[in-house]
C-alpha angles and dihedrals in degrees: 000000000000091000090053090050094051094045089051092050090049092053093046093051090045091052091049090052091050094048092049096044092109091056097064138029117269093227094052092049093047092048093048092048092048094050092045091048093049094048094043094049094048094045092052093053097037097050097030096056097035099047098025093236091153141003123227109242125235088212106098094215093055091047092051089051091050091048092050094051092043099044106027118012103048098040093045091049091049092048093050093048094048093048094046094050096085090054092061106085104194132046091246091053090051091049091049090050093054095043 
């Protein structure tokens, strides 16, 4: 169930990125996604192992779900939000975009 949810979220965010590709430059989006992916991956391992926030599962389905949220879902969401921010004109529109 959880694997299906995370795969669906990954596909939805991927589709949103493809639909909005004309709205932002390809280089800016790729750079933002790469930086978000790098920071997100390192923070998960740095804080997770050091402070024992989570434990990597031996169950393959749970590990795949963790990998999807760590490597795809969160960085893609961050990249989409950062690149859509200039399109929102007012402060209230920017707040609504991020919420």
